[in-house]
C-alpha positions in Angstrom: -16.0 -7.0 18.7 -17.6 -3.7 17.5 -20.6 -1.9 17.8 -23.3 -0.2 14.9 -23.2 3.6 16.6 -26.7 4.5 17.1 -27.0 8.4 17.5 6.8 9.7 17.1 9.1 6.6 19.3 11.4 3.9 18.2 11.8 3.3 14.3 11.4 0.3 12.6 12.1 -1.5 9.2 9.5 -1.4 6.3 9.3 -4.5 5.9 8.4 -5.3 9.2 5.9 -2.3 9.2 4.1 -3.5 6.3 3.8 -7.1 7.9 2.2 -5.3 11.2 -0.1 -3.1 8.8 -1.3 -6.0 6.6 -2.1 -7.8 10.3 -3.7 -4.8 11.0 -5.9 -5.2 8.1 -6.6 -8.7 9.4 -7.8 -7.6 12.6 -10.3 -5.0 11.2 -12.0 -7.6 9.1 -12.2 -10.0 11.6 -13.9 -7.1 13.9 -16.1 -5.9 11.2 -17.0 -9.6 10.6 -17.6 -9.7 14.0 -20.6 -7.2 13.5 -22.2 -9.2 11.0 -24.9 -11.9 11.0 -22.3 -14.7 13.1 -20.0 -15.0 10.6 -17.6 -17.3 11.5 -14.1 -15.3 12.5 -12.1 -17.9 10.0 -9.3 -16.3 7.2 -11.7 -18.0 4.4 -14.7 -16.2 5.9 -12.9 -12.9 6.0 -11.3 -12.8 2.8 -15.1 -14.0 1.1 -17.0 -11.7 3.4 -15.1 -8.5 4.1 -16.9 -7.0 1.0 -20.5 -7.4 2.7 -19.4 -6.8 6.2 -20.6 -3.6 6.4 -23.5 -3.9 4.1 -24.9 -6.5 6.4 -25.0 -3.9 8.9 -28.2 -1.1 9.2 -27.4 2.1 8.1 -27.0 4.3 11.5 -28.2 7.7 11.7 -26.0 8.9 8.6 -28.5 10.5 6.2 -26.8 13.7 7.1 -23.6 12.8 4.5 -23.7 10.8 1.5 -20.5 10.3 -0.5 -20.4 12.7 -3.6 -21.1 10.0 -7.1 -21.5 12.7 -9.2 -18.4 13.5 -10.3 -17.1 12.2 -13.9 -13.6 10.1 -13.6 -11.5 8.5 -15.9 -9.8 5.3 -15.7 -6.5 4.6 -15.8 -5.8 1.5 -18.8 -7.3 -2.3 -18.2 -7.4 -1.8 -14.4 -9.9 0.2 -13.4 -8.1 2.2 -11.4 -9.2 6.4 -11.4 -7.0 8.7 -13.1 -5.8 10.6 -9.9 -6.7 14.1 -11.2 -10.4 12.8 -11.7 -11.0 12.5 -8.5 -8.9 15.0 -6.6 -12.0 16.7 -5.7 -14.5 14.1 -4.8 -11.5 12.4 -2.7 -11.3 16.0 -0.9 -15.4 16.0 -0.5 -15.0 12.2 1.2 -12.8 13.0 3.7 -14.3 16.0 4.6 -17.2 13.8 4.7 -16.0 11.4 7.2 -14.6 13.8 9.1 -18.2 15.7 10.1 -19.5 12.6 10.3 -17.2 11.4 12.9 -17.2 14.4 14.8 -21.2 14.5 15.3 -20.5 11.2 17.3 -16.7 12.5 18.7 -15.5 16.1 18.7 -12.1 15.6 19.0 -11.6 12.4 17.2 -9.0 12.6 15.0 -7.8 10.9 11.7 -5.0 8.0 12.2 -5.2 5.8 9.5 -7.2 4.9 6.2 -7.8 1.5 5.2 -8.5 0.7 1.8 -9.3 -2.6 0.0 -10.5 -4.1 -3.5 -11.1 -7.1 -4.9 -10.6 -8.3 -8.5 -10.4 -4.6 -9.4 -8.9 -1.3 -8.8 -12.6 0.2 -9.8 -14.6 2.3 -7.1 -17.8 1.1 -8.7 -16.7 -2.8 -8.9 -13.8 -3.6 -7.1 -14.0 -1.5 -3.9 -14.8 -3.7 -1.1 -14.1 -1.3 1.8 -13.1 1.7 2.4 -12.7 2.8 6.2 -11.1 6.2 8.1 -10.3 5.3 11.4 -10.0 7.6 14.3 -9.6 7.8 18.0 -10.1 10.6 20.5 -8.2 12.1 23.4 -11.2 12.5 25.7 -12.4 8.6 25.0 -8.9 6.8 24.3 -10.8 3.3 24.5 -12.7 3.1 20.9 -11.8 3.8 17.7 -14.0 5.4 15.2 -14.6 3.6 12.6 -16.0 5.4 9.2 -17.0 3.7 5.7 -17.2 5.4 2.9 -18.7 3.6 0.0 -18.3 5.6 -3.4 -20.5 4.2 -5.4 -23.9 5.9 -4.0 -24.3 4.3 -0.6 -24.5 6.2 2.5 -21.8 5.8 5.1 -21.6 3.8 7.8 -19.9 4.4 11.7 -18.8 1.7 14.0 -17.2 2.3 17.3 -14.1 -0.5 17.7 -12.5 -1.2 21.4 -9.0 -0.2 21.0 -8.6 -3.8 22.4 -9.5 -5.3 18.9 -6.7 -3.3 17.4 -3.9 -4.7 19.9 -0.7 -3.1 17.9 2.8 -3.7 18.9 4.0 -0.1 17.5 2.0 3.4 17.6 -0.2 5.2 15.5 0.3 8.7 15.4 -2.3 11.5 14.0 -2.3 11.8 10.3 -0.4 15.3 9.5 -2.5 16.6 7.0 0.3 18.8 5.1 2.0 15.5 4.3 -0.8 13.7 2.7 -0.4 14.9 -0.6 -1.3 11.5 -2.5 -4.4 9.7 -2.7 -5.3 6.3 -3.2 -4.7 6.6 -6.3 -1.7 8.1 -7.2 -0.2 5.6 -4.5 -1.6 2.4 -6.8 -0.7 4.3 -9.8 2.9 4.0 -8.5 3.1 0.7 -7.8 1.2 -0.7 -10.8 4.5 0.6 -12.8 6.3 -1.1 -10.6 4.8 -4.5 -10.7 1.7 -4.0 -9.7 0.2 -4.6 -13.2 2.1 -7.7 -14.0 1.0 -9.1 -10.8 -3.1 -8.7 -11.7 -2.2 -10.4 -15.3 -0.8 -13.3 -13.6 -3.6 -13.8 -11.5 -7.3 -13.7 -12.1 -8.4 -13.1 -9.1 -6.4 -11.4 -6.0 -7.1 -8.7 -3.8 -5.5 -5.0 -3.0 -5.1 -3.2 0.3 -3.7 0.3 0.4 -3.4 1.5 4.1 -2.4 4.9 5.3 -0.5 5.7 8.1 2.3 7.1 10.4 3.6 4.4 12.5 5.9 6.1 15.0 8.9 6.8 14.3 9.0 6.3 10.8 6.8 8.8 7.5 3.3 9.2 6.6 2.9 6.3 3.9 0.6 4.1 1.8 1.1 0.9 2.8 0.2 -1.3 -0.7 0.0 -5.2 -0.7 -1.8 -7.2 -4.0 -2.5 -10.9 -2.2 -3.2 -13.4 -5.1 -6.2 -15.6 -4.0 -5.9 -18.4 -6.2 -4.5 -20.6 -4.6 -0.6 -19.8 -5.0 -0.4 -17.5 -2.4 1.5 -14.8 -4.1 2.0 -11.4 -2.5 3.5 -8.0 -4.1 4.5 -5.3 -1.0 5.1 -2.0 -1.5 4.9 1.4 0.6 4.2 4.6 -1.1 5.7 7.6 0.9 2.4 9.9 1.1 4.8 13.1 0.7 7.5 13.1 -1.6 6.1 10.1 -3.6 8.9 7.6 -3.1 8.6 3.8 -3.3 10.2 1.1 -1.7 9.3 -2.4 -3.0 9.7 -5.2 0.0 
């Protein structure tokens, strides 16, 4: 369940972490779907409606923060992925905007996870499905605060989610900004060069998720998953160190 708002430990293997984070993305999707218009929370419903989940909810008290859309960007080949250098400033503004929006609701909220999903394209304009910044609060530990930041001129939307709806088998830590040196665009560009581009060429329909997190005992990383939606079941998984840029295919 989620609500439309009104008003370091034991290390684990990278393969296991990626699987868990993929599961986490599914949980986020399921929770979001439960807030839309009575959609069934089946796998197919999640796959087909995740991009509409936030849009189906009413805009809630968010007129103070609107995503920047006036920055000129260039794309990388036919993927639709923006050139990382061309979006650096707008991404910094986006992150700051998400923080401003959440802190008007919960002053001590801290960022613990970023979850981005694309469908059939890596373009922010035509492929971006959801772009969640997820926060936790020490003074209100029973909830997560979700801020969805579209990049097509629409306004942000905020949601409150009970922590039990994200029943994780590991602890998430606050994202350390000093180690967050790679954007999602840089992480995806690296994976594109290591099999992602070939994966997209092979599959006409696909989803790509990029999750920034620091599970206890590990490094801050982007966990990237390419998943075919053409019935083949093909999957490509990788992690990209958000500080060093090191890539591991899993």
